[in-house]
C-alpha beads as a LAMMPS data file, in Angstrom:
LAMMPS data file: protein, C-alpha beads

85 atoms
84 bonds

1 atom types
1 bond types

-500.0 500.0 xlo xhi
-500.0 500.0 ylo yhi
-500.0 500.0 zlo zhi

Masses

1 110.0

Atoms # bond

1 1 1 -333.382 -340.524 453.461
2 1 1 -332.251 -343.112 450.944
3 1 1 -329.095 -345.164 451.216
4 1 1 -327.397 -345.693 447.874
5 1 1 -325.511 -348.800 446.848
6 1 1 -323.218 -346.663 444.684
7 1 1 -322.910 -343.541 442.553
8 1 1 -322.559 -344.231 438.834
9 1 1 -321.791 -341.888 435.917
10 1 1 -324.455 -341.835 433.194
11 1 1 -321.706 -342.732 430.690
12 1 1 -321.358 -346.118 432.430
13 1 1 -325.021 -346.991 431.790
14 1 1 -326.203 -348.727 428.615
15 1 1 -328.899 -346.873 426.665
16 1 1 -331.786 -348.577 424.852
17 1 1 -333.219 -346.117 422.302
18 1 1 -336.391 -348.202 421.816
19 1 1 -337.450 -347.914 425.472
20 1 1 -335.448 -344.724 426.146
21 1 1 -334.089 -346.440 429.260
22 1 1 -330.611 -346.425 430.780
23 1 1 -329.539 -349.634 432.554
24 1 1 -326.604 -350.658 434.739
25 1 1 -325.830 -354.134 436.166
26 1 1 -327.018 -354.769 439.729
27 1 1 -325.244 -357.243 442.071
28 1 1 -328.489 -359.253 442.305
29 1 1 -328.212 -360.132 438.602
30 1 1 -330.910 -357.727 437.398
31 1 1 -330.267 -354.159 436.200
32 1 1 -330.755 -350.701 437.668
33 1 1 -333.054 -348.655 435.423
34 1 1 -333.774 -344.984 434.835
35 1 1 -335.619 -343.518 431.862
36 1 1 -334.642 -340.544 429.754
37 1 1 -337.879 -338.861 430.833
38 1 1 -336.948 -339.276 434.509
39 1 1 -333.562 -337.671 433.832
40 1 1 -335.247 -334.762 432.018
41 1 1 -337.488 -334.345 435.079
42 1 1 -334.376 -334.091 437.286
43 1 1 -334.562 -337.588 438.801
44 1 1 -331.143 -339.016 439.708
45 1 1 -332.035 -342.341 441.326
46 1 1 -331.909 -345.575 439.336
47 1 1 -333.812 -348.472 440.877
48 1 1 -333.386 -352.189 440.479
49 1 1 -336.710 -353.938 439.889
50 1 1 -335.254 -357.206 441.172
51 1 1 -334.204 -356.007 444.638
52 1 1 -334.266 -352.941 446.865
53 1 1 -330.921 -351.427 445.828
54 1 1 -330.645 -347.874 444.504
55 1 1 -327.822 -346.027 442.755
56 1 1 -327.403 -342.299 442.363
57 1 1 -326.876 -341.357 438.716
58 1 1 -324.214 -338.718 438.146
59 1 1 -325.094 -336.653 435.073
60 1 1 -325.337 -333.086 433.836
61 1 1 -329.023 -332.076 433.863
62 1 1 -328.274 -329.438 431.222
63 1 1 -327.549 -332.235 428.722
64 1 1 -331.164 -333.334 429.067
65 1 1 -332.679 -329.836 429.258
66 1 1 -331.489 -329.164 425.700
67 1 1 -333.317 -332.271 424.474
68 1 1 -336.484 -331.103 426.232
69 1 1 -336.196 -327.645 424.614
70 1 1 -335.740 -329.220 421.174
71 1 1 -338.801 -331.426 421.686
72 1 1 -340.880 -328.398 422.658
73 1 1 -339.785 -326.590 419.496
74 1 1 -340.928 -329.528 417.370
75 1 1 -344.373 -329.650 418.951
76 1 1 -347.058 -328.385 416.600
77 1 1 -349.634 -326.258 418.374
78 1 1 -353.251 -327.323 418.199
79 1 1 -355.061 -325.479 415.446
80 1 1 -358.776 -325.036 415.341
81 1 1 -360.310 -326.239 412.079
82 1 1 -361.584 -323.512 409.813
83 1 1 -365.322 -323.413 409.222
84 1 1 -366.427 -324.250 405.726
85 1 1 -369.041 -321.815 404.421

Bonds

1 1 1 2
2 1 2 3
3 1 3 4
4 1 4 5
5 1 5 6
6 1 6 7
7 1 7 8
8 1 8 9
9 1 9 10
10 1 10 11
11 1 11 12
12 1 12 13
13 1 13 14
14 1 14 15
15 1 15 16
16 1 16 17
17 1 17 18
18 1 18 19
19 1 19 20
20 1 20 21
21 1 21 22
22 1 22 23
23 1 23 24
24 1 24 25
25 1 25 26
26 1 26 27
27 1 27 28
28 1 28 29
29 1 29 30
30 1 30 31
31 1 31 32
32 1 32 33
33 1 33 34
34 1 34 35
35 1 35 36
36 1 36 37
37 1 37 38
38 1 38 39
39 1 39 40
40 1 40 41
41 1 41 42
42 1 42 43
43 1 43 44
44 1 44 45
45 1 45 46
46 1 46 47
47 1 47 48
48 1 48 49
49 1 49 50
50 1 50 51
51 1 51 52
52 1 52 53
53 1 53 54
54 1 54 55
55 1 55 56
56 1 56 57
57 1 57 58
58 1 58 59
59 1 59 60
60 1 60 61
61 1 61 62
62 1 62 63
63 1 63 64
64 1 64 65
65 1 65 66
66 1 66 67
67 1 67 68
68 1 68 69
69 1 69 70
70 1 70 71
71 1 71 72
72 1 72 73
73 1 73 74
74 1 74 75
75 1 75 76
76 1 76 77
77 1 77 78
78 1 78 79
79 1 79 80
80 1 80 81
81 1 81 82
82 1 82 83
83 1 83 84
84 1 84 85
């Protein structure tokens, strides 16, 4: 069982589109981090790489499921090359 430093709404995190990472200030001076991919996978724990603190991220998983569905729709299936005769 994990003990959380706090529970924080996803809206309170800062988002970096380049790394697709959400961050939130940690008392140690570093930042809690959780990636968009982790949120899509249902993860709700942001970790601070500078210390052992954890925060629970409060968010609506459905907001991230839609993004996953859209990404799947954009995926082009592998096509086998046609033989040249």
